C-alpha positions as CSV (number, residue, x, y, z in Angstrom):
1,X,16.3,30.8,46.3
2,X,14.6,30.4,42.9
3,X,10.9,30.4,41.8
4,X,10.4,26.8,42.9
5,X,11.4,27.4,46.5
6,X,14.3,25.0,46.3
7,X,17.8,26.2,46.1
8,X,19.2,22.9,44.8
9,X,16.9,22.6,41.8
10,X,19.0,21.6,38.7
11,X,16.3,20.8,36.1
12,X,16.5,21.9,32.5
13,X,16.1,25.5,31.7
14,X,12.7,25.9,30.1
15,X,14.0,28.7,27.9
16,X,16.4,26.3,26.2
17,X,14.7,24.0,23.8
18,X,16.2,20.9,22.3
19,X,16.1,20.9,18.5
20,X,12.9,19.3,17.3
21,X,13.6,16.3,15.2
22,X,11.0,14.4,13.3
23,X,11.5,10.9,11.9
24,X,8.6,9.3,10.1
25,X,8.4,5.7,10.8
26,X,5.8,3.4,9.4
27,X,4.1,1.4,12.0
28,X,4.1,-2.3,11.3
29,X,2.2,-4.4,13.7
30,X,0.4,-7.7,13.5
31,X,-1.8,-7.9,10.4
32,X,0.3,-5.4,8.4
33,X,1.8,-6.5,5.1
34,X,5.1,-5.3,3.7
35,X,3.4,-4.6,0.4
36,X,2.5,-1.0,-0.5
37,X,-1.1,0.0,-1.5
38,X,0.4,2.6,-3.9
39,X,2.7,0.2,-5.6
40,X,-0.1,-2.3,-6.1
41,X,-2.5,0.4,-7.4
42,X,0.0,1.7,-9.9
43,X,0.8,-1.8,-11.1
44,X,-2.9,-2.3,-11.6
45,X,-3.3,0.9,-13.6
46,X,-0.2,0.6,-15.8
47,X,0.5,-3.1,-15.9
48,X,-2.9,-4.5,-15.0
49,X,-3.2,-5.8,-18.6
50,X,-0.8,-8.6,-17.5
51,X,-2.0,-9.0,-14.0
52,X,1.2,-7.7,-12.4
53,X,-0.7,-6.2,-9.4
54,X,-2.3,-9.6,-8.6
55,X,1.1,-11.3,-8.7
56,X,2.5,-8.6,-6.5
57,X,-0.3,-9.1,-3.9
58,X,0.1,-12.8,-4.0
59,X,-3.1,-13.5,-6.0
60,X,-1.4,-15.9,-8.3
61,X,-4.5,-17.5,-9.7
62,X,-6.1,-14.2,-10.6
63,X,-2.8,-13.0,-12.1
64,X,-2.5,-16.1,-14.3
65,X,-6.1,-15.8,-15.4
66,X,-5.5,-12.1,-16.4
67,X,-2.3,-12.9,-18.2
68,X,-3.9,-15.8,-20.1
69,X,-6.9,-13.6,-21.0
70,X,-4.5,-11.1,-22.5
71,X,-2.2,-13.5,-24.4
72,X,-4.8,-16.1,-25.5
73,X,-7.6,-13.6,-26.0
74,X,-5.4,-11.6,-28.4
75,X,-4.9,-14.6,-30.6
76,X,-8.5,-16.0,-30.5
77,X,-10.9,-13.2,-30.3
78,X,-9.0,-9.9,-29.9
79,X,-11.3,-8.8,-27.1
80,X,-9.4,-10.5,-24.2
81,X,-6.8,-7.7,-23.9
82,X,-9.4,-5.0,-23.8
83,X,-11.3,-6.8,-21.0
84,X,-8.1,-7.5,-19.1
85,X,-7.0,-3.8,-19.5
86,X,-10.3,-2.6,-18.0
87,X,-10.2,-5.2,-15.3
88,X,-6.7,-4.1,-14.3
89,X,-7.6,-0.4,-14.5
90,X,-10.6,-0.9,-12.2
91,X,-8.7,-3.0,-9.7
92,X,-5.8,-0.4,-9.6
93,X,-8.2,2.4,-8.9
94,X,-10.1,0.4,-6.3
95,X,-6.8,-0.4,-4.5
96,X,-5.6,3.2,-4.5
97,X,-9.0,4.4,-3.2
98,X,-9.2,1.7,-0.5
99,X,-9.2,2.3,3.2
100,X,-8.1,-0.1,6.0
101,X,-10.7,-2.8,6.5
102,X,-12.0,-3.0,2.9
103,X,-11.3,-6.0,0.7
104,X,-9.2,-3.9,-1.7
105,X,-6.8,-3.0,1.1
106,X,-5.7,-6.7,1.7
107,X,-3.1,-8.9,0.2
108,X,-3.6,-12.6,-0.5
109,X,-2.8,-13.5,3.0
110,X,-5.5,-11.2,4.4
111,X,-2.9,-8.7,5.8
112,X,-3.5,-4.9,5.5
113,X,-1.5,-3.1,2.9
114,X,0.7,-0.1,3.9
115,X,-0.4,3.3,2.8
């Protein structure tokens, strides 16, 4: 007889442990976008002058506006690229610092960005 009072007990030996494996999987459920918050934020910081982060998130109108402000503003006044650069930098930082539920954590379709 063993400690469990049953001679036919054939359960696993608690002294033997299976090797612990860890596989990180990103949960994607309803309302989750395939787009990354980190990628969008870095696009905003480094390529925000051209509105790349807005194109990436699907905000095509804002991306075109930012691109035109850079290209046309350079020829006309010279201030357009500076404004567009600050705009992209601020949006990039806001995206990186966002948390689920904030407006900066959404793509154009209203789906949450992945962290």
